[in-house]
C-alpha positions, 0 to 999 in steps of 0.5 A: 792468212794467220791472225791472232785475236787479242785477249779481250777485256771482260766486256758485257755483251750488251755493250756490244750491242747497244753501244756498237752501232753508235760506235761503228759510226766513228769509225772509217771502214779504210781505218780498220782494213787498213790496220791489216792491209795495205791499201791501193787507191784507184779510181777514188776509191781504196783497194786491198788484196782480199785475205778470205780467198786464196792468194793472188796479189790482186787488189779485188777487195774495194772499199766503199767510204760512202756506205762504210762497207767492202766487197771483194769482187772474186769471192763474193766476201762483204760487209762492214767493219765488224763483220770484216774484223770478225771474218779475218779474226775468226771472232762471233759479232759480239766479241768483233765489236768488242774488239773493235771498240778496244782498238779503234777508242783512239781514232773513234774519240778523233772522228766523234765531232765530225761525225756527230756533225755529219750525223745531225745534218743528215737528221736536217735534211731529213727533217726538211724533206719530211717537211716540204712532203707535209707541206705540200701535201696539206696545200693539196688536201681538202684543208688546203683549199683556201691557200691552193685557191690564192695561189692558183686564181689570185696568183695564177700559178698552176698545179704542174708548177706547184708540183714542181717546186713542191709549194706547201702551206703550213697551217694556222696551228701552233703545233702542227709541224712539232707534233708530227716531228716528235711523232718521227722520233726528233726531239723539241731540242734538236728541231729548234736548232734546225730553226723549225721550231722555236722555243718560248720562255714565259713566267718560268715556262718553256713553249715550244711551237712551229716556226712556220704557221699560216704561210705559202712554203717554198722549199729551198734547196742546196745545190744537190737540190735537197731541202734545206730551207724554207721560206715562207709567205703569209697570204693575209695582211700579218706581219712579217710577210715574208719569214725565211729559216733561220742559219743552220748547219745546212743552210746559210742563205748568203751562200745559196740561191733559190732554183740554183739546183734546177737551172744547173740542169738547164743552162746548155740549152739557154742563152743567159740567167736572170737574176729576180728578188723573191721566190715568186718572181723565179716561179712565175717566170719559170711557169711562163718559160724562162727557166733559168731564174734564180732569186737571192732570198731578200738580200743582195747578192753576195760574193759567194753566191756570185762565184755560183753564178758565174759557174753557170757561164751564162750572161746575167740579166738583173731583173729586180723589182722597179720600186726604189728599193730593188733599184737599190739592190740592183745598183749593189748587185752589179757591182758585185756581179763585176767584179767577178767579171760576170757578163750582166746588163739590166732589165728595167720594169715600169710602173714599179711592177715586180717581174711576178706583176709584171707577167700577170699584168702584160704577158709572158711575151711582153716580159720576154721583150723586155729582157731580150730587147730592152734590156741596158748595158750597165752604163747606161743603165747608171746613166739613166738610173742617175739622170746624168743626160737630164736637162740641167736647171740648176748649179747642184743639178749639175754638180750632182749629174757631174759627180755621177757620170765621173763615178761611172767614167773611171769605173770603166774598163773597156777602153772603147767604151770609155771613149765613147761615154768620155765623149757623150759626157764632155759634150753634154757638160759642154766641156771638151774631152780634155776638160771632163778628163782633168775633171775626173783627175780631181774627183 
């Protein structure tokens, strides 16, 4: 195949070598090969007839968007965009680079914002991966003895669990992570953007320091299992007790659930998934044999998180903390989950305990009983929570209970269930079912 290279501008060779690698990130192998050859899509990959061996009309040249390379399964020709141009047009490397910079300038400029964003995300993922190992190594090393004692002796977490979740410790130092990451070539400005470093101005001077200090570190992963953020917990009485990474280009707490990436691989072996409030609840439950625990990281369940849970295809047991705040969060979570038509029930733990505390105090066997035998259907939970069937001792109590009963009744969609609770509520308020339904119409 005869290809004639155009006359090139007089661009110095150093530009090709200095700017070339960065420019290549802004162009796509599909655009480059497609400029010269017809492309055909087969099985989610594009192919072309290879120009580097005798013409056979077969689409043997395969393009990889992920690796930004081409390869022929017949003659073995392979390489990147610059290599393709050089081989096709019989150009030396520096001339191939300069040709690409001239001919694909418009495409590169249109791709630049997207490519820059992709590169920033890749760097952020690398930073969080490095920090995961750094914090974990510190916890398991000689300097992490105190934090490790807290986890293993005071909280009952085994080394196997610590290694599974890559739990770590950020020491009480201002620049532990900062020094490590800047030595790896990352700037303070981009680390601040990633949320791992904090910037502060004082008296006209700018200071940068570690965001996480003196905290047990829980890596938070995306659905692909890559660390995108951290949850940090103090082991002393300093406030705040819990600190999560800020929202970044790779982390939105509304769209992620702690431990989701592990649960995805175990759902075919389980009969339900359990929704908790905190990391320690998930970790302790996992250690005790309950492998499908998720946590919403201290926020109310969002529609996006509920959609993720629905994809698992399992009924949900809500097992938030037993205190008042936990029960308020349960109420909100039930509304969101039911909007997604997820089958849900509630495990109400006694004595205002959270799941982690309950397991350590009463055993995994007792916790299993709470989940499998003592959990309540949603309607029963609301009846219990609102005290609707408690003895009525005052007119105000009557009105409060009636309002709560009506609210529950009108929200029930299953007709058989609605009939059952209608009769129950009517009897409790000493009404006929018709009288109770009339009250509902006035609600």
